[in-house]
N, C-alpha and C positions, 0 to 999 in steps of 0.2 A: 624251391626247396632250400632251406638254410643248410649251410655246410661251412663252418668256420675254418676248417682245414683248407678250404678253397676260397676263403674270404667272401663267401656268399651268405649274407645276413638277412635277406628278405626286405620287402618294401618298408617295413616299420623302422628299419635302421639305416635306410638309404642316406639320410642326412644327419644321422646321429654322430656324436663325438664320443669316443671312448674316454672314460674318466680315469684319472690316475688315483691310486689309493689316497694320496695326499689331498686331492680335490674332494674326495668323498669324506675324508676326516674333517676337512675345513667346513664343508657344507653342513654335515651332521652336527658338528660342534656349534655352529651358528644357529641351527634350528633348535637345538636343545637349549642354548642360552637365551633364545628369544621367546621360548614358551612362557606361558603365564606363570607367575610366581606360585610355587607350591605344586605345579604340574610335574608329574614324574614321567620321564621319557619311557616309551614302551620298551619291553624286554627285547623285541626285535631290533629296535633302533639302537639300543645299547650294545647288542651283539654285533651288529654291522659296524658300529663305530669302533668297538674294541678290535675287530679284525682289521679295519682300515688303519688304525693307529699302529697296530702290531707290525703291519707290512708297509708302513709309510717310510720308504727309504729316503725321502726328501725332508723328513721331519717337520711337516706342516709349514714349510718355507715357501710362501707364495712367490718369492723372487726366483727360486729354483724352478718352480713350475712354469713361470712365465719365460724364463731363459730356455727351458727345454721346449716349450710350445713354439717359441720363436725359432729355435734351432731346427725344429721339425719342418719348418717351411724353407729350409735352405737346401742347397744342392747335395749336401752330405746325406740328407734323409730321402732324396729322390729314390723311388722304388720301394720305400717302406710304407706299408699301409698303416693308417691311423690306429687300427686295432693292434697291429704288431708293435708299433711304437709304444702304446700303453702297456702291453704285456712285457716288453723288454724292461721297462721301468718298474712296473708293479712286481715283477718277479725278481728284481735285483740281479739280473743276469750279468755274468762276467766274461763269457767267451762264446764264440760261434757254436761250438759243439753243444753247449748247454742250451743255447737259444734254439737250435734246430731240434733238439730232443724234446723241448717243452712247448714249442710253438710249431705245430705241424705245417702251417702255411709257409713258414720260412724254409723248412726242409724241402717242401714240395717245389717252391719257386726257385730255390738255389740249385737243388740237385736235378730238377727236371724242367726248369722254366726257360725263358727266352734269353737269359744271360743279363738281364737288366739289374739283377741283384746277385752279388757274388759273396763268397765268404769274406773277402777283404773289405768290401763295402759294408757288410753287416758288422764286422769287427770295428770299423770306423764309427758306426752308429753307436755300438755298445760302449766304445771308449768315451764318446761325448756324454752319454748317459752316466757312465761311471764317474767321470770328472765332475759332473754336476752333483752327484750324490756325495762326493768327497772322497772317492776311492779312485784317484787318478794315477794309480801305479801301473797303468796299462803299458 
């Protein structure tokens, strides 16, 4: 049974990578640009692209995406699930309380987990993400 609050996504998502809004915007823009001349993107495609661009805190900067993907493989991000990593970036979070309020799995694992993820560790992760977004006033 799937339960994102407990990071249980089912077999279809066992090997899946959570996409950042930036990646969605880049992919959809490339898809639209590569469509046949005169072909109009579907309303749904345009709607998803509009949403992805609106909440693209990395401003379609592939360098920032790569830097964050590389950072996510470092010790700083140990204990942070790939889904949580993507949500921290996609939601443009600034602090631990905000992250725990919006991402139930973080609240569950920090407040009731085994201690592998703490408020301080989460704030460190958020600070790395903020710095890459260009808001490094943490």
